[in-house]
N, CA, C and O atoms as a Tinker XYZ file with bonds, in Angstrom:
   456  protein
     1  N   -166.554000   97.363000  -83.875000    73     2
     2  CA  -166.686000   97.962000  -85.125000    64     1     3
     3  C   -167.896000   98.119000  -85.421000    63     2     4     5
     4  O   -168.058000   99.091000  -86.158000    81     3
     5  N   -169.273000   97.311000  -85.033000    73     3     6
     6  CA  -170.450000   97.785000  -85.550000    64     5     7
     7  C   -170.959000   98.550000  -85.136000    63     6     8     9
     8  O   -171.696000   99.101000  -85.954000    81     7
     9  N   -170.995000   99.123000  -83.790000    73     7    10
    10  CA  -171.362000  100.170000  -83.067000    64     9    11
    11  C   -170.612000  101.581000  -83.848000    63    10    12    13
    12  O   -171.289000  102.593000  -84.030000    81    11
    13  N   -169.217000  101.515000  -84.258000    73    11    14
    14  CA  -169.123000  102.752000  -84.608000    64    13    15
    15  C   -169.702000  102.880000  -86.006000    63    14    16    17
    16  O   -170.275000  103.953000  -86.192000    81    15
    17  N   -169.687000  101.991000  -87.092000    73    15    18
    18  CA  -170.835000  101.986000  -88.070000    64    17    19
    19  C   -172.237000  102.093000  -87.796000    63    18    20    21
    20  O   -173.061000  102.301000  -88.686000    81    19
    21  N   -172.469000  101.983000  -86.829000    73    19    22
    22  CA  -174.156000  102.181000  -86.656000    64    21    23
    23  C   -174.130000  103.877000  -86.316000    63    22    24    25
    24  O   -174.796000  104.728000  -86.905000    81    23
    25  N   -173.133000  104.108000  -85.156000    73    23    26
    26  CA  -173.280000  105.580000  -84.758000    64    25    27
    27  C   -172.990000  106.444000  -86.288000    63    26    28    29
    28  O   -173.793000  107.297000  -86.669000    81    27
    29  N   -171.867000  106.130000  -87.005000    73    27    30
    30  CA  -171.693000  106.959000  -88.194000    64    29    31
    31  C   -173.015000  106.855000  -89.114000    63    30    32    33
    32  O   -173.202000  107.809000  -89.869000    81    31
    33  N   -173.915000  105.845000  -89.134000    73    31    34
    34  CA  -175.161000  105.762000  -89.989000    64    33    35
    35  C   -175.978000  106.715000  -89.473000    63    34    36    37
    36  O   -176.685000  107.481000  -90.126000    81    35
    37  N   -175.855000  106.649000  -88.097000    73    35    38
    38  CA  -177.079000  107.384000  -87.428000    64    37    39
    39  C   -176.648000  109.301000  -87.599000    63    38    40    41
    40  O   -177.369000  110.285000  -87.764000    81    39
    41  N   -175.342000  109.151000  -87.476000    73    39    42
    42  CA  -174.969000  110.843000  -87.194000    64    41    43
    43  C   -175.488000  111.146000  -89.109000    63    42    44    45
    44  O   -176.266000  112.062000  -89.379000    81    43
    45  N   -175.062000  110.475000  -89.917000    73    43    46
    46  CA  -175.249000  110.935000  -91.316000    64    45    47
    47  C   -176.899000  111.143000  -91.753000    63    46    48    49
    48  O   -177.442000  112.144000  -92.222000    81    47
    49  N   -177.384000  110.019000  -91.469000    73    47    50
    50  CA  -178.812000  110.296000  -91.424000    64    49    51
    51  C   -179.451000  111.253000  -91.043000    63    50    52    53
    52  O   -180.391000  111.695000  -91.703000    81    51
    53  N   -178.999000  111.856000  -89.693000    73    51    54
    54  CA  -179.656000  112.784000  -88.941000    64    53    55
    55  C   -179.541000  113.894000  -89.540000    63    54    56    57
    56  O   -180.429000  114.734000  -89.692000    81    55
    57  N   -177.915000  113.965000  -90.079000    73    55    58
    58  CA  -177.325000  115.352000  -90.645000    64    57    59
    59  C   -178.061000  115.391000  -92.133000    63    58    60    61
    60  O   -178.084000  116.572000  -92.481000    81    59
    61  N   -178.567000  114.688000  -92.970000    73    59    62
    62  CA  -179.309000  114.755000  -93.996000    64    61    63
    63  C   -180.599000  115.056000  -93.912000    63    62    64    65
    64  O   -181.267000  115.682000  -94.736000    81    63
    65  N   -181.011000  114.495000  -92.673000    73    63    66
    66  CA  -182.694000  114.768000  -92.600000    64    65    67
    67  C   -182.961000  116.153000  -92.138000    63    66    68    69
    68  O   -183.926000  116.790000  -92.559000    81    67
    69  N   -181.930000  116.727000  -91.087000    73    67    70
    70  CA  -181.897000  118.131000  -90.802000    64    69    71
    71  C   -181.663000  119.004000  -92.100000    63    70    72    73
    72  O   -182.253000  120.075000  -92.241000    81    71
    73  N   -180.760000  118.498000  -93.066000    73    71    74
    74  CA  -180.743000  119.638000  -94.464000    64    73    75
    75  C   -182.158000  119.428000  -95.034000    63    74    76    77
    76  O   -182.796000  120.400000  -95.437000    81    75
    77  N   -182.565000  118.421000  -95.068000    73    75    78
    78  CA  -183.650000  118.610000  -95.996000    64    77    79
    79  C   -184.604000  119.076000  -95.657000    63    78    80    81
    80  O   -185.371000  119.584000  -96.474000    81    79
    81  N   -184.933000  119.044000  -93.968000    73    79    82
    82  CA  -185.883000  119.905000  -93.549000    64    81    83
    83  C   -185.798000  121.367000  -93.611000    63    82    84    85
    84  O   -186.806000  122.062000  -93.737000    81    83
    85  N   -184.291000  121.978000  -93.501000    73    83    86
    86  CA  -184.063000  123.313000  -93.459000    64    85    87
    87  C   -184.506000  123.696000  -95.075000    63    86    88    89
    88  O   -185.026000  124.781000  -95.335000    81    87
    89  N   -184.266000  122.795000  -95.989000    73    87    90
    90  CA  -184.179000  123.384000  -97.578000    64    89    91
    91  C   -186.036000  123.010000  -97.767000    63    90    92    93
    92  O   -186.429000  123.389000  -98.870000    81    91
    93  N   -186.768000  122.586000  -97.198000    73    91    94
    94  CA  -188.112000  122.396000  -97.259000    64    93    95
    95  C   -188.770000  123.602000  -96.796000    63    94    96    97
    96  O   -189.763000  123.954000  -97.432000    81    95
    97  N   -188.446000  124.215000  -95.928000    73    95    98
    98  CA  -188.341000  125.436000  -95.211000    64    97    99
    99  C   -188.139000  126.746000  -96.260000    63    98   100   101
   100  O   -188.755000  127.808000  -96.161000    81    99
   101  N   -187.360000  126.494000  -97.054000    73    99   102
   102  CA  -186.802000  127.429000  -97.994000    64   101   103
   103  C   -187.534000  127.123000  -99.385000    63   102   104   105
   104  O   -187.735000  125.964000  -99.747000    81   103
   105  N   -187.972000  128.382000 -100.242000    73   103   106
   106  CA  -188.217000  127.904000 -101.744000    64   105   107
   107  C   -187.135000  127.390000 -102.326000    63   106   108   109
   108  O   -186.117000  127.628000 -101.676000    81   107
   109  N   -186.919000  126.626000 -103.542000    73   107   110
   110  CA  -185.816000  126.477000 -104.066000    64   109   111
   111  C   -185.747000  127.357000 -105.207000    63   110   112   113
   112  O   -186.653000  127.294000 -106.038000    81   111
   113  N   -184.479000  128.438000 -105.410000    73   111   114
   114  CA  -184.560000  129.062000 -106.328000    64   113   115
   115  C   -184.605000  128.687000 -107.634000    63   114   116   117
   116  O   -184.120000  127.660000 -108.108000    81   115
   117  N   -185.354000  129.768000 -108.353000    73   115   118
   118  CA  -186.058000  129.620000 -109.928000    64   117   119
   119  C   -186.293000  127.911000 -110.144000    63   118   120   121
   120  O   -185.817000  127.100000 -110.937000    81   119
   121  N   -187.189000  127.822000 -109.116000    73   119   122
   122  CA  -188.156000  126.580000 -109.597000    64   121   123
   123  C   -189.437000  126.622000 -108.145000    63   122   124   125
   124  O   -189.528000  127.266000 -107.099000    81   123
   125  N   -190.145000  125.697000 -108.738000    73   123   126
   126  CA  -191.453000  125.732000 -107.984000    64   125   127
   127  C   -191.729000  125.351000 -106.271000    63   126   128   129
   128  O   -191.199000  124.332000 -105.829000    81   127
   129  N   -192.376000  126.015000 -105.573000    73   127   130
   130  CA  -192.493000  125.669000 -104.213000    64   129   131
   131  C   -193.067000  124.219000 -104.130000    63   130   132   133
   132  O   -194.096000  123.991000 -104.766000    81   131
   133  N   -192.586000  123.383000 -103.520000    73   131   134
   134  CA  -193.445000  121.922000 -103.321000    64   133   135
   135  C   -193.332000  121.691000 -101.913000    63   134   136   137
   136  O   -192.318000  121.730000 -101.214000    81   135
   137  N   -194.881000  121.370000 -101.498000    73   135   138
   138  CA  -195.140000  121.206000  -99.999000    64   137   139
   139  C   -195.655000  119.682000 -100.421000    63   138   140   141
   140  O   -196.497000  119.370000 -101.262000    81   139
   141  N   -194.827000  118.812000  -99.514000    73   139   142
   142  CA  -195.279000  117.205000  -99.540000    64   141   143
   143  C   -195.400000  117.178000  -98.147000    63   142   144   145
   144  O   -194.543000  117.369000  -97.285000    81   143
   145  N   -196.719000  116.884000  -98.043000    73   143   146
   146  CA  -197.310000  115.938000  -96.242000    64   145   147
   147  C   -197.178000  114.482000  -96.652000    63   146   148   149
   148  O   -197.557000  113.892000  -97.664000    81   147
   149  N   -196.390000  113.992000  -95.338000    73   147   150
   150  CA  -196.992000  112.386000  -95.499000    64   149   151
   151  C   -197.722000  112.203000  -94.167000    63   150   152   153
   152  O   -197.639000  112.882000  -93.144000    81   151
   153  N   -198.422000  111.169000  -94.420000    73   151   154
   154  CA  -199.132000  110.694000  -93.131000    64   153   155
   155  C   -199.861000  109.408000  -93.504000    63   154   156   157
   156  O   -200.084000  109.092000  -94.672000    81   155
   157  N   -200.155000  108.816000  -92.636000    73   155   158
   158  CA  -199.687000  108.925000  -91.250000    64   157   159
   159  C   -198.377000  108.589000  -90.408000    63   158   160   161
   160  O   -198.187000  107.383000  -90.561000    81   159
   161  N   -197.733000  108.941000  -89.871000    73   159   162
   162  CA  -196.603000  109.000000  -89.435000    64   161   163
   163  C   -196.272000  108.735000  -87.917000    63   162   164   165
   164  O   -196.597000  109.738000  -87.281000    81   163
   165  N   -195.861000  107.970000  -87.275000    73   163   166
   166  CA  -195.642000  106.660000  -87.533000    64   165   167
   167  C   -197.168000  105.846000  -88.415000    63   166   168   169
   168  O   -198.344000  106.158000  -88.232000    81   167
   169  N   -196.637000  104.775000  -89.352000    73   167   170
   170  CA  -198.018000  104.407000  -90.024000    64   169   171
   171  C   -197.745000  102.725000  -89.526000    63   170   172   173
   172  O   -196.995000  102.303000  -88.646000    81   171
   173  N   -198.435000  102.163000  -90.226000    73   171   174
   174  CA  -198.831000  100.516000  -89.700000    64   173   175
   175  C   -198.764000  100.029000  -91.072000    63   174   176   177
   176  O   -197.757000   99.468000  -91.503000    81   175
   177  N   -200.079000  100.279000  -91.944000    73   175   178
   178  CA  -200.285000   99.580000  -93.030000    64   177   179
   179  C   -200.084000  100.434000  -94.573000    63   178   180   181
   180  O   -200.048000   99.859000  -95.661000    81   179
   181  N   -199.982000  101.742000  -94.395000    73   179   182
   182  CA  -200.247000  102.449000  -95.616000    64   181   183
   183  C   -199.345000  103.794000  -95.509000    63   182   184   185
   184  O   -198.899000  103.935000  -94.370000    81   183
   185  N   -199.036000  104.632000  -96.251000    73   183   186
   186  CA  -198.375000  105.918000  -95.839000    64   185   187
   187  C   -199.096000  106.622000  -96.941000    63   186   188   189
   188  O   -199.210000  105.876000  -97.914000    81   187
   189  N   -199.595000  107.740000  -97.113000    73   187   190
   190  CA  -199.983000  108.936000  -97.958000    64   189   191
   191  C   -199.182000  110.020000  -98.293000    63   190   192   193
   192  O   -198.970000  110.957000  -97.524000    81   191
   193  N   -198.679000  109.914000  -99.538000    73   191   194
   194  CA  -197.598000  111.330000  -99.743000    64   193   195
   195  C   -198.816000  112.452000 -100.602000    63   194   196   197
   196  O   -199.405000  112.193000 -101.652000    81   195
   197  N   -198.914000  113.501000  -99.911000    73   195   198
   198  CA  -199.891000  114.495000 -100.256000    64   197   199
   199  C   -199.327000  115.735000 -100.581000    63   198   200   201
   200  O   -198.835000  116.421000  -99.686000    81   199
   201  N   -199.337000  116.247000 -102.169000    73   199   202
   202  CA  -198.774000  117.112000 -102.025000    64   201   203
   203  C   -200.060000  118.279000 -101.959000    63   202   204   205
   204  O   -201.205000  118.125000 -102.384000    81   203
   205  N   -199.557000  119.320000 -101.378000    73   203   206
   206  CA  -200.419000  120.668000 -100.998000    64   205   207
   207  C   -200.554000  121.560000 -101.971000    63   206   208   209
   208  O   -201.635000  122.136000 -102.096000    81   207
   209  N   -199.528000  121.825000 -102.797000    73   207   210
   210  CA  -199.913000  123.268000 -103.706000    64   209   211
   211  C   -198.476000  123.099000 -104.430000    63   210   212   213
   212  O   -197.475000  122.638000 -103.881000    81   211
   213  N   -198.562000  123.560000 -105.772000    73   211   214
   214  CA  -197.351000  123.633000 -106.681000    64   213   215
   215  C   -196.930000  122.420000 -107.589000    63   214   216   217
   216  O   -195.917000  122.253000 -108.268000    81   215
   217  N   -198.244000  121.479000 -107.343000    73   215   218
   218  CA  -198.093000  120.075000 -107.807000    64   217   219
   219  C   -198.116000  119.848000 -109.338000    63   218   220   221
   220  O   -199.124000  120.038000 -110.018000    81   219
   221  N   -196.779000  119.376000 -109.891000    73   219   222
   222  CA  -196.419000  119.188000 -111.328000    64   221   223
   223  C   -196.224000  117.873000 -111.533000    63   222   224   225
   224  O   -195.441000  117.275000 -110.794000    81   223
   225  N   -196.878000  117.221000 -112.534000    73   223   226
   226  CA  -196.551000  115.904000 -113.019000    64   225   227
   227  C   -195.260000  115.616000 -113.494000    63   226   228   229
   228  O   -194.778000  116.444000 -114.266000    81   227
   229  N   -194.516000  114.511000 -113.170000    73   227   230
   230  CA  -193.206000  114.400000 -113.779000    64   229   231
   231  C   -192.296000  114.019000 -112.659000    63   230   232   233
   232  O   -191.157000  113.580000 -112.822000    81   231
   233  N   -192.893000  114.223000 -111.486000    73   231   234
   234  CA  -192.059000  114.197000 -110.291000    64   233   235
   235  C   -192.024000  112.567000 -109.981000    63   234   236   237
   236  O   -192.827000  111.838000 -110.563000    81   235
   237  N   -191.247000  112.130000 -109.221000    73   235   238
   238  CA  -190.250000  110.310000 -108.748000    64   237   239
   239  C   -190.301000  110.262000 -107.358000    63   238   240   241
   240  O   -189.716000  111.046000 -106.611000    81   239
   241  N   -190.970000  109.381000 -107.038000    73   239   242
   242  CA  -190.997000  109.294000 -105.716000    64   241   243
   243  C   -190.280000  107.898000 -105.646000    63   242   244   245
   244  O   -190.531000  106.890000 -106.307000    81   243
   245  N   -189.211000  108.112000 -104.565000    73   243   246
   246  CA  -188.182000  107.010000 -104.120000    64   245   247
   247  C   -188.301000  106.632000 -102.506000    63   246   248   249
   248  O   -188.112000  107.536000 -101.692000    81   247
   249  N   -188.574000  105.471000 -102.112000    73   247   250
   250  CA  -188.301000  104.851000 -100.925000    64   249   251
   251  C   -187.436000  104.072000 -100.407000    63   250   252   253
   252  O   -187.415000  102.922000 -100.845000    81   251
   253  N   -186.477000  104.447000  -99.341000    73   251   254
   254  CA  -185.314000  103.606000  -99.117000    64   253   255
   255  C   -185.462000  103.041000  -97.783000    63   254   256   257
   256  O   -186.294000  103.617000  -97.082000    81   255
   257  N   -184.932000  102.183000  -97.336000    73   255   258
   258  CA  -184.832000  101.366000  -96.027000    64   257   259
   259  C   -183.495000  102.304000  -95.340000    63   258   260   261
   260  O   -182.726000  103.061000  -95.931000    81   259
   261  N   -183.534000  102.023000  -94.216000    73   259   262
   262  CA  -182.445000  102.780000  -93.369000    64   261   263
   263  C   -180.914000  102.338000  -93.849000    63   262   264   265
   264  O   -179.919000  103.059000  -93.769000    81   263
   265  N   -180.974000  100.681000  -94.480000    73   263   266
   266  CA  -179.623000  100.381000  -94.990000    64   265   267
   267  C   -179.432000  101.085000  -96.309000    63   266   268   269
   268  O   -178.302000  101.017000  -96.791000    81   267
   269  N   -180.253000  101.676000  -96.893000    73   267   270
   270  CA  -180.035000  102.248000  -98.282000    64   269   271
   271  C   -180.647000  101.540000  -99.438000    63   270   272   273
   272  O   -180.460000  101.821000 -100.622000    81   271
   273  N   -181.341000  100.663000  -99.001000    73   271   274
   274  CA  -181.430000   99.607000 -100.008000    64   273   275
   275  C   -183.116000  100.162000 -100.608000    63   274   276   277
   276  O   -184.120000  100.263000  -99.902000    81   275
   277  N   -183.022000  100.416000 -101.900000    73   275   278
   278  CA  -184.624000  101.266000 -102.896000    64   277   279
   279  C   -185.547000  100.001000 -102.743000    63   278   280   281
   280  O   -185.353000   98.918000 -103.296000    81   279
   281  N   -186.654000  100.342000 -101.842000    73   279   282
   282  CA  -187.930000   99.645000 -101.330000    64   281   283
   283  C   -189.125000   99.869000 -102.418000    63   282   284   285
   284  O   -189.998000   99.016000 -102.581000    81   283
   285  N   -189.087000  101.118000 -103.161000    73   283   286
   286  CA  -190.344000  101.536000 -103.941000    64   285   287
   287  C   -189.632000  103.117000 -104.640000    63   286   288   289
   288  O   -188.831000  103.962000 -104.242000    81   287
   289  N   -190.363000  102.921000 -105.736000    73   287   290
   290  CA  -190.058000  103.945000 -106.822000    64   289   291
   291  C   -190.956000  104.065000 -107.504000    63   290   292   293
   292  O   -191.241000  102.952000 -107.946000    81   291
   293  N   -192.064000  105.330000 -108.128000    73   291   294
   294  CA  -192.862000  105.247000 -108.823000    64   293   295
   295  C   -192.972000  106.745000 -109.865000    63   294   296   297
   296  O   -192.977000  107.798000 -109.228000    81   295
   297  N   -193.021000  106.810000 -110.763000    73   295   298
   298  CA  -193.528000  108.305000 -111.506000    64   297   299
   299  C   -194.988000  108.686000 -111.336000    63   298   300   301
   300  O   -195.496000  109.796000 -111.182000    81   299
   301  N   -195.503000  107.533000 -111.401000    73   299   302
   302  CA  -196.819000  107.511000 -111.425000    64   301   303
   303  C   -197.804000  108.108000 -110.319000    63   302   304   305
   304  O   -198.737000  107.488000 -109.808000    81   303
   305  N   -197.451000  109.343000 -110.058000    73   303   306
   306  CA  -197.898000  110.105000 -109.000000    64   305   307
   307  C   -198.880000  110.884000 -109.230000    63   306   308   309
   308  O   -198.918000  111.452000 -110.322000    81   307
   309  N   -200.043000  111.133000 -108.138000    73   307   310
   310  CA  -201.201000  112.251000 -108.416000    64   309   311
   311  C   -200.711000  113.110000 -107.133000    63   310   312   313
   312  O   -199.665000  113.103000 -106.483000    81   311
   313  N   -201.877000  113.828000 -107.049000    73   311   314
   314  CA  -201.785000  114.717000 -106.015000    64   313   315
   315  C   -201.800000  114.177000 -104.345000    63   314   316   317
   316  O   -201.431000  114.718000 -103.302000    81   315
   317  N   -202.249000  113.203000 -104.571000    73   315   318
   318  CA  -201.945000  112.199000 -103.247000    64   317   319
   319  C   -201.876000  110.707000 -103.531000    63   318   320   321
   320  O   -202.926000  110.167000 -103.881000    81   319
   321  N   -200.884000  110.046000 -103.436000    73   319   322
   322  CA  -200.385000  108.940000 -103.721000    64   321   323
   323  C   -200.456000  107.901000 -102.355000    63   322   324   325
   324  O   -199.964000  108.325000 -101.309000    81   323
   325  N   -200.950000  106.805000 -102.374000    73   323   326
   326  CA  -200.715000  105.808000 -101.181000    64   325   327
   327  C   -199.970000  104.885000 -101.546000    63   326   328   329
   328  O   -200.027000  104.473000 -102.704000    81   327
   329  N   -199.053000  104.328000 -100.567000    73   327   330
   330  CA  -198.012000  103.294000 -100.643000    64   329   331
   331  C   -198.525000  102.452000  -99.888000    63   330   332   333
   332  O   -198.906000  102.953000  -98.830000    81   331
   333  N   -198.783000  100.828000 -100.034000    73   331   334
   334  CA  -199.077000  100.222000  -99.200000    64   333   335
   335  C   -197.798000   99.494000  -98.541000    63   334   336   337
   336  O   -196.955000   98.892000  -99.206000    81   335
   337  N   -197.768000   99.655000  -96.943000    73   335   338
   338  CA  -196.995000   99.096000  -96.329000    64   337   339
   339  C   -196.718000   97.516000  -95.778000    63   338   340   341
   340  O   -195.997000   97.263000  -94.813000    81   339
   341  N   -197.442000   96.500000  -96.595000    73   339   342
   342  CA  -197.911000   95.102000  -96.080000    64   341   343
   343  C   -196.484000   94.751000  -96.220000    63   342   344   345
   344  O   -196.041000   94.255000  -95.184000    81   343
   345  N   -195.719000   94.845000  -97.078000    73   343   346
   346  CA  -194.042000   94.252000  -97.014000    64   345   347
   347  C   -193.125000   94.956000  -96.547000    63   346   348   349
   348  O   -191.975000   94.640000  -96.853000    81   347
   349  N   -193.306000   95.903000  -95.832000    73   347   350
   350  CA  -191.974000   96.665000  -95.043000    64   349   351
   351  C   -192.153000   96.356000  -93.489000    63   350   352   353
   352  O   -193.171000   96.309000  -92.798000    81   351
   353  N   -190.856000   96.169000  -93.193000    73   351   354
   354  CA  -190.640000   95.767000  -91.945000    64   353   355
   355  C   -190.503000   96.971000  -91.035000    63   354   356   357
   356  O   -190.143000   98.092000  -91.392000    81   355
   357  N   -190.820000   96.610000  -89.876000    73   355   358
   358  CA  -190.798000   97.838000  -88.603000    64   357   359
   359  C   -189.447000   98.734000  -88.733000    63   358   360   361
   360  O   -188.381000   98.123000  -88.651000    81   359
   361  N   -189.418000  100.107000  -88.926000    73   359   362
   362  CA  -188.357000  100.808000  -89.053000    64   361   363
   363  C   -188.448000  101.903000  -89.439000    63   362   364   365
   364  O   -189.548000  102.426000  -89.264000    81   363
   365  N   -187.377000  102.721000  -90.114000    73   363   366
   366  CA  -187.335000  103.898000  -90.425000    64   365   367
   367  C   -186.934000  103.958000  -92.028000    63   366   368   369
   368  O   -185.933000  103.415000  -92.496000    81   367
   369  N   -187.786000  104.630000  -92.689000    73   367   370
   370  CA  -187.621000  104.840000  -94.200000    64   369   371
   371  C   -187.469000  106.126000  -94.533000    63   370   372   373
   372  O   -188.126000  106.916000  -93.854000    81   371
   373  N   -186.691000  106.636000  -95.512000    73   371   374
   374  CA  -186.183000  107.522000  -96.170000    64   373   375
   375  C   -186.957000  107.992000  -97.214000    63   374   376   377
   376  O   -187.239000  107.019000  -97.912000    81   375
   377  N   -187.559000  109.254000  -97.777000    73   375   378
   378  CA  -188.023000  109.275000  -99.200000    64   377   379
   379  C   -187.844000  110.234000  -99.837000    63   378   380   381
   380  O   -188.042000  111.332000  -99.317000    81   379
   381  N   -187.437000  110.133000 -101.093000    73   379   382
   382  CA  -187.008000  111.411000 -101.822000    64   381   383
   383  C   -187.821000  111.730000 -103.090000    63   382   384   385
   384  O   -188.301000  110.854000 -103.809000    81   383
   385  N   -187.935000  113.010000 -103.301000    73   383   386
   386  CA  -188.785000  113.581000 -104.323000    64   385   387
   387  C   -187.813000  114.080000 -105.306000    63   386   388   389
   388  O   -187.099000  115.063000 -105.109000    81   387
   389  N   -187.814000  113.288000 -106.487000    73   387   390
   390  CA  -187.002000  113.867000 -107.642000    64   389   391
   391  C   -187.775000  114.664000 -108.533000    63   390   392   393
   392  O   -189.006000  114.675000 -108.515000    81   391
   393  N   -186.948000  115.446000 -109.449000    73   391   394
   394  CA  -187.523000  116.431000 -110.531000    64   393   395
   395  C   -187.430000  115.575000 -111.556000    63   394   396   397
   396  O   -186.957000  114.449000 -111.398000    81   395
   397  N   -187.933000  116.081000 -112.880000    73   395   398
   398  CA  -187.273000  115.530000 -114.083000    64   397   399
   399  C   -186.172000  115.452000 -114.426000    63   398   400   401
   400  O   -185.744000  114.512000 -115.096000    81   399
   401  N   -185.386000  116.573000 -113.975000    73   399   402
   402  CA  -183.762000  116.407000 -114.591000    64   401   403
   403  C   -182.923000  115.467000 -113.442000    63   402   404   405
   404  O   -181.764000  115.110000 -113.657000    81   403
   405  N   -183.626000  115.129000 -112.246000    73   403   406
   406  CA  -182.763000  113.651000 -111.392000    64   405   407
   407  C   -182.483000  114.545000 -110.241000    63   406   408   409
   408  O   -181.724000  114.044000 -109.412000    81   407
   409  N   -182.951000  115.873000 -109.957000    73   407   410
   410  CA  -182.410000  116.427000 -108.547000    64   409   411
   411  C   -183.506000  116.188000 -107.786000    63   410   412   413
   412  O   -184.707000  116.087000 -108.033000    81   411
   413  N   -182.601000  116.093000 -106.455000    73   411   414
   414  CA  -183.729000  115.779000 -105.367000    64   413   415
   415  C   -184.073000  116.953000 -104.774000    63   414   416   417
   416  O   -183.265000  117.801000 -104.396000    81   415
   417  N   -185.506000  117.033000 -104.669000    73   415   418
   418  CA  -185.963000  118.539000 -104.548000    64   417   419
   419  C   -186.942000  118.408000 -102.970000    63   418   420   421
   420  O   -187.599000  119.353000 -102.532000    81   419
   421  N   -186.866000  117.298000 -102.417000    73   419   422
   422  CA  -187.488000  116.939000 -101.237000    64   421   423
   423  C   -187.038000  115.870000 -100.871000    63   422   424   425
   424  O   -186.712000  115.088000 -101.764000    81   423
   425  N   -186.858000  115.447000  -99.435000    73   423   426
   426  CA  -186.115000  114.480000  -98.897000    64   425   427
   427  C   -187.098000  114.409000  -97.171000    63   426   428   429
   428  O   -187.505000  115.374000  -96.522000    81   427
   429  N   -187.206000  113.201000  -96.901000    73   427   430
   430  CA  -187.637000  113.096000  -95.464000    64   429   431
   431  C   -187.566000  111.874000  -95.067000    63   430   432   433
   432  O   -186.861000  111.051000  -95.651000    81   431
   433  N   -188.445000  111.530000  -93.788000    73   431   434
   434  CA  -188.315000  110.335000  -93.065000    64   433   435
   435  C   -190.019000  109.991000  -92.684000    63   434   436   437
   436  O   -190.894000  110.838000  -92.498000    81   435
   437  N   -190.166000  108.544000  -92.636000    73   435   438
   438  CA  -191.223000  108.229000  -91.865000    64   437   439
   439  C   -190.883000  106.849000  -91.199000    63   438   440   441
   440  O   -189.857000  106.185000  -91.349000    81   439
   441  N   -191.929000  106.587000  -90.468000    73   439   442
   442  CA  -191.454000  105.028000  -89.309000    64   441   443
   443  C   -192.666000  104.163000  -89.791000    63   442   444   445
   444  O   -193.829000  104.533000  -89.948000    81   443
   445  N   -192.087000  102.851000  -90.001000    73   443   446
   446  CA  -193.306000  102.090000  -90.088000    64   445   447
   447  C   -193.182000  101.241000  -88.586000    63   446   448   449
   448  O   -192.112000  100.934000  -88.061000    81   447
   449  N   -194.461000  100.963000  -88.070000    73   447   450
   450  CA  -194.823000  100.437000  -86.602000    64   449   451
   451  C   -195.925000   99.401000  -86.703000    63   450   452   453
   452  O   -197.132000   99.635000  -86.768000    81   451
   453  N   -195.369000   98.307000  -86.707000    73   451   454
   454  CA  -196.296000   97.014000  -86.776000    64   453   455
   455  C   -196.435000   96.255000  -85.556000    63   454   456
   456  O   -197.137000   95.243000  -85.535000    81   455
């Protein structure tokens, strides 16, 4: 039963990540084109969210662990925002970039390797 749940979780995660990568390559209709780079990936002690162009204040960054627990959330972002990973365990984390209306406009993943 645990194997089935794990396979299902991996499948859902892979599908969501693939859809997010496809949407990242296409501009959002009637909205700003947001280009967000994250580095280093994999990370050990910190990760940087870097807005390349089209940056507008008011975005929200949310980070979740692989099990869906919210690990971090901030609205206080600048063109480069750095997240300290000292309290993060080794593994894969998912980030969401949310606009003022609450719509997820970008999503991706990064890996913490310690």
